[in-house]
C-alpha positions in Angstrom: -328.8 -64.5 116.4 -332.5 -64.3 116.9 -335.0 -67.0 116.0 -336.5 -64.8 113.2 -332.9 -64.4 111.5 -332.4 -68.1 111.7 -335.6 -68.7 110.0 -334.7 -66.2 107.1 -331.3 -67.9 106.8 -332.9 -71.3 106.9 -335.4 -70.4 104.2 -333.0 -68.7 102.1 -330.9 -71.8 102.1 -333.8 -73.9 101.4 -334.9 -71.7 98.3 -331.2 -72.1 97.1 -331.3 -75.8 97.5 -334.9 -75.9 95.7 -333.6 -73.8 92.9 -330.8 -76.2 91.8 -331.5 -78.1 88.7 -330.9 -81.6 90.2 -333.8 -81.2 92.6 -336.1 -80.0 89.9 -335.1 -82.9 87.7 -335.5 -85.3 90.6 -339.1 -83.9 91.4 -340.0 -84.3 87.6 -338.6 -87.8 87.6 -340.6 -88.8 90.8 -343.8 -87.5 89.2 -343.3 -89.2 86.0 -342.2 -92.4 87.8 -345.6 -92.3 89.7 -347.5 -91.9 86.6 -345.5 -94.8 85.0 -346.0 -97.0 87.9 -349.8 -97.0 87.2 -349.1 -98.2 83.7 -346.8 -100.9 85.0 -349.4 -102.0 87.5 -352.1 -102.2 84.8 -349.7 -104.2 82.6 -349.0 -106.7 85.6 -352.7 -107.0 86.9 -354.5 -106.8 83.5 -352.1 -108.6 81.1 -349.4 -110.6 82.8 -351.4 -112.0 85.9 -354.3 -113.4 83.9 -351.9 -115.2 81.6 -349.9 -116.6 84.7 -353.1 -117.4 86.4 -354.1 -119.8 83.6 -350.9 -121.7 84.4 -351.6 -121.5 88.0 -355.0 -122.9 87.5 -357.3 -119.9 88.0 -358.6 -117.9 85.0 -358.8 -114.6 87.3 -355.3 -113.7 87.9 -352.1 -114.9 89.8 -352.9 -113.1 93.1 -356.1 -114.8 93.5 -354.9 -118.1 92.5 -351.8 -118.2 94.9 -353.5 -117.2 98.1 -353.5 -119.9 100.9 -355.6 -120.1 104.2 -353.3 -120.4 107.2 -354.4 -122.1 110.6 -355.8 -119.3 112.8 -357.4 -117.2 110.0 -354.6 -115.8 108.4 -353.8 -115.7 104.7 -350.5 -116.3 102.7 -350.9 -113.9 99.7 -348.1 -115.5 97.6 -349.7 -114.2 94.4 -349.7 -110.6 95.8 -346.0 -110.8 96.5 -345.2 -112.3 93.1 -347.3 -109.1 91.7 -345.0 -106.8 93.7 -341.7 -108.6 92.2 -342.9 -108.4 88.9 -343.8 -104.7 89.2 -340.4 -104.0 90.7 -338.5 -106.0 88.0 -340.2 -104.1 85.2 -339.6 -100.7 87.0 -336.1 -101.5 87.7 -335.5 -102.6 83.9 -337.0 -99.5 82.6 -334.8 -97.3 84.9 -331.7 -99.3 83.8 -332.6 -98.6 80.2 -333.1 -94.8 80.9 -329.9 -94.6 82.9 -327.9 -96.6 80.2 -329.3 -94.2 77.5 -328.4 -91.1 79.6 -324.9 -92.5 80.3 -324.4 -93.3 76.6 -325.5 -89.8 75.5 -323.2 -88.3 78.1 -320.2 -90.4 76.8 -321.0 -89.5 73.3 -321.0 -86.0 74.3 -317.6 -86.2 76.0 -316.1 -87.9 73.1 -317.2 -85.4 70.6 -314.0 -84.1 68.8 -312.9 -80.8 70.1 -311.4 -78.1 68.0 -307.9 -79.0 67.2 -305.4 -76.6 69.1 -302.6 -75.6 66.8 -299.2 -77.2 68.1 -297.0 -74.6 70.2 -294.1 -73.3 68.0 -290.7 -74.5 68.9 -288.0 -72.3 70.1 -286.4 -72.0 66.9 -289.7 -71.0 65.2 -290.3 -68.3 67.9 -286.6 -67.0 67.3 -287.0 -66.9 63.6 -290.4 -65.0 64.0 -288.7 -62.5 66.1 -286.0 -61.9 63.4 -288.5 -61.6 60.7 -290.7 -59.1 62.7 -287.4 -57.1 63.5 -286.5 -57.2 59.6 -290.0 -55.8 58.8 -289.7 -53.1 61.1 -286.5 -52.1 59.5 -284.3 -52.4 62.7 -281.2 -54.6 62.0 -279.6 -55.2 65.5 
């Protein structure tokens, strides 16, 4: 098999992979998640941090109030780490709620009553039906 044929096969397989619904759903989820992350960052930086900063002794934010100078010129940015943890917890909680809602929707869909199947006739009913049909035809055997 030539390199050109391998490339065509690879590209065809890649197109098939991309065209599947799950991949497209995942791509949409990543894009929406990125946009939602900016909202969560704003919530944490502009709303939650100033409130926590007041308790930490700095009216600006938690990130600036919990920064410590280390010997040798380094900085321990505990406030930034706490910001990242808060962002993560908010994002994780929202994703949990989304997954819980989707699972609930799928469960309700699966539990929906299906059209009742009529019970199968017993052997006696089948025999009586055959006799009836023979009598209607006028054949008496």
